[in-house]
Structure formats: C-alpha cells, structure tokens
C-alpha positions as CSV (number, residue, x, y, z in Angstrom):
1,X,-36.5,4.5,-7.4
2,X,-34.1,3.8,-4.5
3,X,-31.4,6.2,-5.4
4,X,-30.8,9.2,-3.2
5,X,-31.5,12.7,-4.6
6,X,-29.7,15.4,-2.7
7,X,-30.6,19.0,-2.4
8,X,-28.1,21.7,-3.0
9,X,-25.6,21.7,-0.2
10,X,-25.9,24.9,1.9
11,X,-23.5,26.5,4.3
12,X,-25.2,28.7,6.9
13,X,-23.8,30.8,9.7
14,X,-27.1,30.6,11.5
15,X,-28.5,27.2,10.6
16,X,-32.2,26.6,10.8
17,X,-33.2,23.7,12.9
18,X,-35.0,22.9,16.1
19,X,-33.4,25.0,18.8
20,X,-33.9,24.0,22.4
21,X,-35.6,26.2,24.8
22,X,-32.8,28.5,26.1
23,X,-29.1,27.9,25.7
24,X,-28.2,24.2,25.5
25,X,-25.8,22.9,28.2
26,X,-22.1,22.8,27.3
27,X,-21.1,19.4,25.8
28,X,-17.8,17.8,26.5
29,X,-15.4,17.9,23.5
30,X,-14.4,14.6,21.9
31,X,-10.7,14.1,22.4
32,X,-10.5,12.5,18.9
33,X,-11.8,15.6,17.2
34,X,-8.4,17.2,16.6
35,X,-6.5,17.1,13.4
36,X,-2.9,16.6,12.4
37,X,-2.1,14.0,15.1
38,X,-1.5,11.0,12.8
39,X,-4.0,8.3,12.0
40,X,-7.4,9.0,13.5
41,X,-10.2,6.5,14.2
42,X,-13.2,6.9,12.0
43,X,-15.9,9.1,13.5
44,X,-18.2,7.3,15.9
45,X,-21.7,7.3,14.3
46,X,-24.4,6.4,16.8
47,X,-28.0,5.6,16.0
48,X,-30.3,7.1,18.7
49,X,-34.0,6.3,18.9
50,X,-35.9,8.5,21.3
51,X,-38.7,6.5,23.0
52,X,-40.4,8.2,25.9
53,X,-42.9,6.1,27.9
54,X,-45.5,8.9,28.0
55,X,-47.8,9.4,25.1
56,X,-50.8,11.6,24.8
57,X,-52.3,9.5,22.0
58,X,-51.5,5.8,22.5
59,X,-50.1,4.6,25.8
60,X,-46.6,3.0,25.4
61,X,-47.1,3.5,21.6
62,X,-43.4,2.9,21.0
63,X,-43.7,-0.8,22.0
64,X,-47.3,-1.4,20.8
65,X,-47.3,-4.2,18.3
66,X,-47.5,-3.2,14.6
67,X,-47.9,-6.2,12.2
68,X,-46.7,-8.5,15.0
69,X,-43.6,-6.5,16.0
70,X,-43.1,-3.8,18.6
71,X,-43.2,-0.4,16.8
72,X,-39.7,0.4,17.9
73,X,-38.5,-3.0,16.7
74,X,-38.9,-2.1,13.0
75,X,-36.4,0.8,13.1
76,X,-34.0,-1.0,15.4
77,X,-33.9,-3.9,13.0
78,X,-33.1,-1.6,10.1
79,X,-30.5,0.3,12.1
80,X,-28.7,-2.8,13.3
81,X,-28.8,-4.5,10.0
82,X,-27.5,-1.4,8.1
83,X,-24.0,-2.1,9.6
84,X,-23.1,1.6,9.5
85,X,-23.4,2.4,13.2
86,X,-20.7,1.9,15.9
87,X,-23.5,1.8,18.4
88,X,-27.3,1.7,18.4
89,X,-29.1,3.3,21.4
90,X,-32.6,3.8,22.7
91,X,-33.1,6.8,25.0
92,X,-36.1,6.0,27.3
93,X,-37.5,6.6,30.7
94,X,-39.6,3.4,30.9
95,X,-38.7,-0.1,32.0
96,X,-40.8,-2.0,29.4
97,X,-39.3,0.0,26.5
98,X,-35.8,-0.7,27.9
99,X,-36.6,-4.4,27.9
100,X,-37.8,-4.4,24.3
101,X,-34.9,-2.4,23.1
102,X,-32.4,-4.9,24.7
103,X,-34.3,-7.8,23.2
104,X,-33.7,-6.3,19.7
105,X,-30.0,-5.8,20.5
106,X,-29.9,-2.1,21.3
107,X,-28.1,-0.4,24.2
108,X,-30.2,1.8,26.5
109,X,-29.7,5.3,27.8
110,X,-32.0,6.0,30.8
111,X,-33.3,9.4,30.2
112,X,-33.6,11.8,33.1
113,X,-37.0,13.2,34.3
114,X,-36.0,16.6,33.0
115,X,-35.6,15.3,29.4
116,X,-38.8,13.2,29.7
117,X,-41.4,16.0,30.2
118,X,-44.2,16.6,27.7
119,X,-42.5,20.0,27.0
120,X,-39.0,18.4,26.4
121,X,-37.7,18.6,22.8
122,X,-35.9,15.9,20.8
123,X,-32.9,18.1,21.0
124,X,-33.0,18.2,24.8
125,X,-32.9,14.4,24.9
126,X,-30.1,14.2,22.3
127,X,-28.0,16.7,24.1
128,X,-28.4,14.8,27.4
129,X,-27.3,11.6,25.6
130,X,-24.2,13.3,24.2
131,X,-23.3,14.6,27.6
132,X,-22.9,11.0,28.8
133,X,-21.3,9.7,25.6
134,X,-18.2,11.7,24.7
135,X,-17.1,9.0,22.2
136,X,-20.0,9.8,19.8
137,X,-19.1,12.2,16.9
138,X,-22.3,11.9,14.8
139,X,-25.8,11.2,15.9
140,X,-28.4,9.5,13.6
141,X,-31.6,10.4,15.3
142,X,-34.1,7.9,14.0
143,X,-37.9,8.2,14.7
144,X,-39.5,5.1,16.2
145,X,-42.7,6.1,14.3
146,X,-41.2,5.3,10.9
147,X,-41.7,1.5,10.6
148,X,-41.0,1.3,6.8
149,X,-37.4,2.5,7.2
150,X,-34.9,0.3,5.3
151,X,-31.1,-0.3,6.0
152,X,-30.2,0.9,2.5
153,X,-31.5,4.4,3.4
154,X,-29.3,4.6,6.4
155,X,-26.3,3.2,4.5
156,X,-26.6,6.0,1.9
157,X,-27.0,8.7,4.5
158,X,-23.9,7.5,6.4
159,X,-22.0,7.7,3.1
160,X,-23.1,11.3,2.6
161,X,-21.9,12.2,6.1
162,X,-18.6,10.3,6.2
163,X,-17.5,10.4,2.6
164,X,-19.1,13.5,1.1
165,X,-18.5,15.8,4.0
166,X,-22.1,16.8,4.9
167,X,-22.6,18.1,8.5
168,X,-26.3,17.2,8.5
169,X,-28.7,15.2,6.4
170,X,-32.4,14.7,7.0
171,X,-35.1,12.7,5.3
172,X,-37.8,14.1,3.0
173,X,-40.5,12.7,0.8
174,X,-41.8,14.2,-2.5
175,X,-45.4,15.1,-2.5
176,X,-47.7,16.4,-5.3
177,X,-50.1,18.5,-3.3
178,X,-51.5,21.9,-4.1
179,X,-51.4,24.3,-1.2
180,X,-53.8,27.2,-0.5
181,X,-53.7,30.2,1.8
182,X,-55.8,30.0,5.0
183,X,-58.9,32.2,5.3
184,X,-58.8,34.3,8.4
185,X,-61.8,36.5,9.2
186,X,-61.0,40.1,9.4
187,X,-57.6,39.5,7.8
188,X,-58.0,37.5,4.6
189,X,-61.6,36.8,3.4
190,X,-60.6,34.6,0.5
191,X,-58.0,32.0,-0.2
192,X,-55.2,32.3,-2.7
193,X,-53.1,29.6,-4.3
194,X,-49.6,29.2,-2.8
195,X,-47.9,26.9,-5.3
196,X,-50.0,26.7,-8.4
197,X,-51.7,28.7,-11.1
198,X,-55.4,27.5,-11.0
199,X,-55.7,28.5,-14.7
200,X,-52.9,26.2,-15.6
201,X,-53.1,23.3,-13.2
202,X,-50.2,21.0,-14.1
203,X,-50.6,17.3,-14.6
204,X,-48.8,15.2,-12.0
205,X,-46.3,13.8,-14.6
206,X,-45.5,17.4,-15.6
207,X,-44.8,18.7,-12.1
208,X,-41.8,17.7,-9.9
209,X,-43.8,18.3,-6.7
210,X,-42.3,19.6,-3.5
211,X,-40.1,18.1,-0.8
212,X,-41.4,17.7,2.7
213,X,-39.6,16.6,5.9
214,X,-41.1,13.2,6.7
215,X,-39.5,12.9,10.2
216,X,-37.9,9.5,9.6
217,X,-34.4,10.6,10.6
218,X,-32.1,13.5,11.3
219,X,-28.3,13.0,11.1
220,X,-26.0,15.7,12.5
221,X,-22.4,16.1,13.6
222,X,-21.6,16.8,17.2
223,X,-20.5,20.4,16.7
224,X,-23.9,21.3,15.2
225,X,-25.7,19.8,18.2
226,X,-23.3,21.7,20.5
227,X,-24.7,24.9,18.9
228,X,-28.3,23.7,19.5
229,X,-29.2,22.6,15.9
230,X,-30.0,19.3,14.2
231,X,-29.9,20.9,10.7
232,X,-27.2,23.2,9.5
233,X,-23.7,23.6,8.2
234,X,-23.1,21.8,4.9
235,X,-26.6,20.5,4.7
236,X,-28.5,18.1,2.4
237,X,-31.7,16.1,2.3
238,X,-32.2,12.5,1.5
239,X,-35.3,11.7,-0.5
240,X,-37.0,8.5,0.7
241,X,-39.4,6.5,-1.5
242,X,-43.0,7.5,-0.9
243,X,-44.0,3.9,0.0
244,X,-41.3,3.8,2.7
245,X,-42.3,7.2,4.1
246,X,-44.8,6.1,6.8
247,X,-45.2,8.3,9.9
248,X,-47.9,6.9,12.1
249,X,-47.4,9.8,14.5
250,X,-48.8,12.3,11.9
251,X,-50.8,11.1,9.0
252,X,-51.7,7.4,9.2
253,X,-53.6,5.1,11.6
254,X,-52.6,1.7,13.0
255,X,-54.6,-0.7,10.6
256,X,-53.4,1.2,7.5
257,X,-49.8,1.3,8.9
258,X,-49.9,-2.5,9.4
259,X,-50.9,-3.0,5.8
260,X,-48.1,-0.6,4.6
261,X,-45.5,-2.4,6.7
262,X,-46.5,-5.8,5.6
263,X,-46.2,-4.7,2.0
264,X,-43.2,-2.3,2.1
265,X,-41.5,-3.0,5.5
266,X,-38.0,-4.5,6.1
267,X,-38.1,-8.0,7.5
268,X,-34.5,-8.8,7.9
269,X,-31.3,-9.5,6.0
270,X,-32.2,-12.9,4.6
271,X,-34.8,-12.9,1.9
272,X,-38.2,-14.5,2.6
273,X,-38.9,-17.8,1.0
274,X,-42.2,-19.4,0.1
275,X,-43.6,-21.4,3.1
276,X,-44.2,-25.1,2.4
277,X,-44.7,-26.4,5.9
278,X,-46.7,-24.9,8.7
279,X,-46.3,-26.5,12.2
280,X,-48.5,-25.6,15.1
281,X,-48.2,-26.6,18.8
282,X,-51.5,-28.1,19.9
283,X,-51.7,-27.0,23.5
284,X,-52.0,-23.3,23.9
285,X,-52.0,-22.5,20.1
286,X,-54.6,-24.7,18.4
287,X,-56.4,-24.9,21.8
288,X,-56.5,-22.5,24.7
289,X,-54.5,-24.9,26.9
290,X,-57.5,-25.9,29.0
291,X,-58.3,-29.6,29.4
292,X,-61.7,-30.8,30.5
293,X,-62.2,-34.4,31.9
294,X,-65.6,-36.1,31.7
295,X,-67.0,-38.3,34.3
296,X,-65.8,-41.4,32.5
297,X,-62.2,-39.9,32.4
298,X,-62.3,-38.9,28.8
299,X,-60.4,-35.8,27.7
300,X,-62.3,-32.9,26.3
301,X,-60.6,-30.0,24.5
302,X,-62.0,-27.0,22.6
303,X,-60.8,-25.1,19.6
304,X,-61.9,-22.1,17.6
305,X,-63.6,-22.6,14.3
306,X,-61.7,-19.7,12.9
307,X,-58.5,-21.7,13.4
308,X,-59.9,-24.7,11.7
309,X,-60.7,-22.4,8.7
310,X,-57.1,-21.1,8.9
311,X,-55.8,-24.7,8.6
312,X,-58.1,-25.3,5.6
313,X,-56.9,-22.2,3.9
314,X,-53.3,-23.1,4.4
315,X,-53.8,-26.5,2.9
316,X,-55.8,-25.1,-0.1
317,X,-52.8,-22.8,-0.8
318,X,-50.5,-25.9,-1.0
319,X,-49.0,-25.5,2.5
320,X,-48.6,-28.8,4.5
321,X,-50.0,-28.3,8.0
322,X,-48.8,-30.5,10.9
323,X,-49.5,-30.5,14.6
324,X,-47.2,-31.2,17.5
325,X,-47.4,-31.6,21.3
326,X,-45.0,-32.6,24.1
327,X,-48.1,-33.8,26.0
328,X,-49.6,-37.3,25.6
329,X,-52.7,-36.0,23.9
330,X,-55.4,-38.4,23.1
331,X,-55.1,-39.1,19.4
332,X,-58.7,-40.2,19.3
333,X,-59.8,-36.8,20.7
334,X,-57.6,-35.0,18.2
335,X,-58.9,-37.1,15.3
336,X,-62.5,-36.1,16.3
337,X,-61.5,-32.5,15.4
338,X,-61.4,-33.7,11.7
339,X,-58.6,-31.4,10.8
340,X,-56.9,-34.0,8.6
341,X,-53.4,-33.1,9.7
342,X,-50.4,-35.3,10.5
343,X,-49.6,-34.9,14.2
344,X,-47.1,-36.1,16.7
345,X,-47.7,-36.2,20.5
346,X,-45.6,-37.1,23.5
347,X,-42.7,-35.3,21.8
348,X,-39.7,-34.6,24.1
349,X,-37.7,-32.8,21.5
350,X,-39.8,-30.7,19.1
351,X,-36.9,-29.4,17.1
352,X,-35.8,-32.9,16.2
353,X,-39.3,-33.9,15.0
354,X,-39.7,-30.7,12.9
355,X,-36.2,-31.2,11.5
356,X,-37.2,-34.7,10.5
357,X,-40.3,-33.4,8.8
358,X,-38.3,-30.7,7.0
359,X,-35.8,-33.2,5.7
360,X,-38.6,-35.6,4.7
361,X,-40.1,-32.8,2.5
362,X,-36.8,-31.6,1.2
363,X,-37.1,-28.1,2.6
364,X,-34.7,-25.6,4.0
365,X,-35.6,-24.0,7.4
366,X,-36.7,-20.7,5.7
367,X,-39.6,-22.7,4.1
368,X,-41.0,-23.6,7.5
369,X,-43.4,-21.6,9.6
370,X,-44.0,-22.4,13.3
371,X,-46.6,-21.3,15.8
372,X,-45.6,-22.0,19.4
373,X,-46.2,-20.7,22.9
374,X,-44.0,-22.5,25.3
375,X,-40.3,-22.8,26.3
376,X,-40.3,-26.1,24.5
377,X,-41.1,-24.2,21.3
378,X,-38.2,-21.7,21.6
379,X,-35.6,-23.5,19.5
380,X,-38.1,-24.2,16.7
381,X,-39.2,-20.5,16.7
382,X,-35.6,-19.4,16.4
383,X,-34.8,-21.8,13.5
384,X,-37.7,-21.4,11.1
385,X,-38.3,-18.8,8.4
386,X,-41.5,-17.4,9.9
387,X,-42.3,-17.7,13.6
388,X,-45.3,-16.7,15.6
389,X,-46.8,-16.9,19.1
390,X,-50.3,-16.2,20.5
391,X,-50.7,-13.0,22.6
392,X,-50.7,-15.1,25.8
393,X,-47.5,-17.0,25.0
394,X,-44.8,-17.3,27.7
395,X,-42.0,-14.7,27.9
396,X,-39.3,-17.0,26.5
397,X,-41.4,-17.8,23.4
398,X,-42.2,-14.1,22.8
399,X,-38.6,-13.2,22.9
400,X,-37.7,-15.8,20.2
401,X,-40.4,-14.9,17.8
402,X,-40.9,-12.7,14.7
403,X,-44.7,-12.2,15.0
404,X,-46.8,-11.8,18.1
405,X,-50.5,-12.4,17.4
406,X,-53.2,-10.1,18.8
407,X,-55.3,-13.2,19.5
408,X,-54.8,-15.7,22.4
409,X,-54.2,-19.4,21.8
410,X,-57.3,-21.3,20.9
411,X,-59.0,-17.9,20.2
412,X,-58.0,-17.2,16.6
413,X,-54.2,-17.0,16.8
414,X,-53.7,-19.8,14.3
415,X,-55.9,-18.1,11.7
416,X,-54.3,-14.7,12.4
417,X,-50.8,-16.1,11.9
418,X,-51.9,-17.9,8.7
419,X,-53.1,-14.6,7.4
420,X,-49.7,-13.1,8.2
421,X,-48.1,-16.0,6.3
422,X,-50.3,-15.3,3.3
423,X,-49.5,-11.6,3.2
424,X,-45.7,-12.3,3.4
425,X,-46.0,-15.0,0.7
426,X,-47.7,-12.4,-1.5
427,X,-44.7,-10.2,-0.9
428,X,-42.3,-13.1,-1.9
429,X,-44.3,-13.7,-5.1
430,X,-44.4,-10.0,-6.1
431,X,-40.6,-9.7,-5.6
432,X,-40.0,-12.8,-7.8
433,X,-42.1,-11.2,-10.6
434,X,-40.2,-8.0,-10.7
C-alpha cells in the first residue's frame, strides 16, 4: 500500500535526534523567515544527498554501478523527478562523485575536509551546507544508499512539511521481528523477551509489527538544524513500503540489491514499454573492436559465444535483433558468424537508419533498445526506450546511457544487456497484469 501512515505528531522542548559533537556553529538566519510582511515566497525545500568519497567498506561506493546505474543516480533521479524541490544538491569531497552528480542534473556543494572526516556526522555536513546556502529553509536529507526510493514518497513528505505543518519527518519501515534481551556474562545469564509473550506468540497477520527507521531520508526545517537536530518539533514518520526500503549500507549486499532495484526501483517518469527491436553496434559491442588481417588481406574479427546466445534468446522471446556499424565491415565476414540478423554497414548516420527500422516495424522509440559504445551512438542512446553501453565505452556514450554493463564489448556485454532487457520486460508484464 502506497499511502502514508503518520505517527502521532509530537512537540518536544528537547527533541531527540542526532546531535553533533559539541555546539553546532551559528547559522545565518534566512531573511524570508519573518512573518507579517505581505506575501512570502514558498519555503525553499532543498534535497541534499551526502556522498563522501571515503568508504571503509566499498571504495567510492556512492558511484559504484548498481543495476547499471551509479548508486547515487537512483536517488537523484527520484529527487529530480518528484518536482517538489527548489534545488537538488550533492555534498561531496570527491571529483568523480561531483562529475556523476552533475551528469544527473544535481548541483554540487564541495564539502570541506573538516566535514569529510570518518568521525564527521551527517549533521556536521548539513550544517556546513546551510552556512553557505542562506536561501534554504527546509532540508530533505536523502541517503544515497536507498536505491528503491520513489518520487511519490518524496512528494507526500513535502506535503506533510509544507501543508500539514510538520517540522521534521523521517522514513520508517514496518517489521515483524521478535526482539530478545542480550545475554551478558556476570550481568544477565539468560535472555528475556522484549516485545512478545513466548506463550502467546502472535501470528504475523494478528500483529501490527514495529516501526524502525530505515535511513532513507530525514526532512527538517532550518530552525531545528540550527539547534543541532534532524528530528524534533512537530514530528512525524513516513512509512515506506517494505519492498522500497532497501539500505545496502546496513542489511543487504550488492547482488541482492541489484535484484531488488530491478524489480522495485524507479526507472523514470515515462512508463516502460515492451521492447520489440534490439539494435547493437557491431564494433566494440558485438566485437571487442579489434580487427585482425590475414596474410591474404582478409578481415578477421572475434566475438563471445555468450553474446551469440544473448542474440538467440532475444529472438526466441520475439524481439527483432539488428546490427549496425559506421565502418565498412565485410558482410561476408559478418555472415560467417551465422547470427541470422539484418545488418547495415558503412552507416554515416545511425539515428536515421534506426529511425527507418523503427517506422518500418511500426514502433515508437520506447519499444527500441540500443547497445552502443561510441560518439556516433550517442543520439540513438538518448532516443530509445532502453539504452546500454559496455563497460569500456567512450565517455560521451556513457553519459547518454541508462545502463552501463559490467562486461566489456565483445566480452559478454550484449548478453548482459539482453538479460537487463528481459528483467525490465518482466516488470512491464507484471505491471500490466495488476
């Protein structure tokens, strides 16, 4: 169920939260914060994703690819598409993270070394950000490690803050877990139940469970953060759906997270359509881009059998597969691969050819998938419904794409992207059956 379930609003004089070490620095007051001066601008709500370069677990985890997208990209896409933020920011101390953030359309606050230490808290970084941005009235601190976040969650929380008058709202998930006291030698020699009667263990359907912070986001007004808190004042929780509550920082590993994201993640404003045409650039995607020339001047290329199987699986599922190249490839050599695909070579304008194929089949662009790796593929990658590149694709192609393979061109990238297409098509079919 998507609807928000709010806890009882609570007013506290000493709100609980995550206090910074010592007294937080004095923040500048927003000049728009006064009352009784005529029409006021709506409060400035800023999304802030904290993405430090250092990580004790996975180096540069925040931009490591999860299901073909940099981890931070999942929450940036949700924040930007929600339409509720006047600005979306990434606070970082690392150049690569800055570049990825800008590619997704976020603004970047370069964090100081003082706020980038292992011992620095989230609140330290948020306070530093606010000291540089006096225009911001409310901060939506979104965790980069929550890749199943959806725009609808953010829209409902923004409504709670702006229209229902809450000072802080944070995300929770409902869990049906029985808790027991810890055994401590010399203090407590036996465990005791904390939230159940063992003699009357409730069935799951007879028990509401308990609410746990899931760390997905913390929204707070400026005056609370000025006091050193992210939770307090008139306070409420927002209950997220369990399947959207994925925190890979705490309780889930990368392969499991990828499966969860592919099934429950947010893929953009426009609904996915069933793929009917799959187009692959020959050089650097089907092949590794290497060309060997025999003594009699015959061209020799190599490809991965896994990719040939990927083509076969696509065709068996009813998807038309076509190959394209801007190079004057030997059609005789390509025919020897026995892939049984229509192909065009010596193509100066790939977009024009793919557009012709699309119209010939009576398809919209959303029904086309494209695997490319070069600058000449960029326009096609931007246009189609599903786009992918091998891991070793050029920078321009990587920026234009929705999925970046783990495999290199000619080394299983086509098969990997085909599997991605199958997973998303399963998502499309399931949504149609609901």
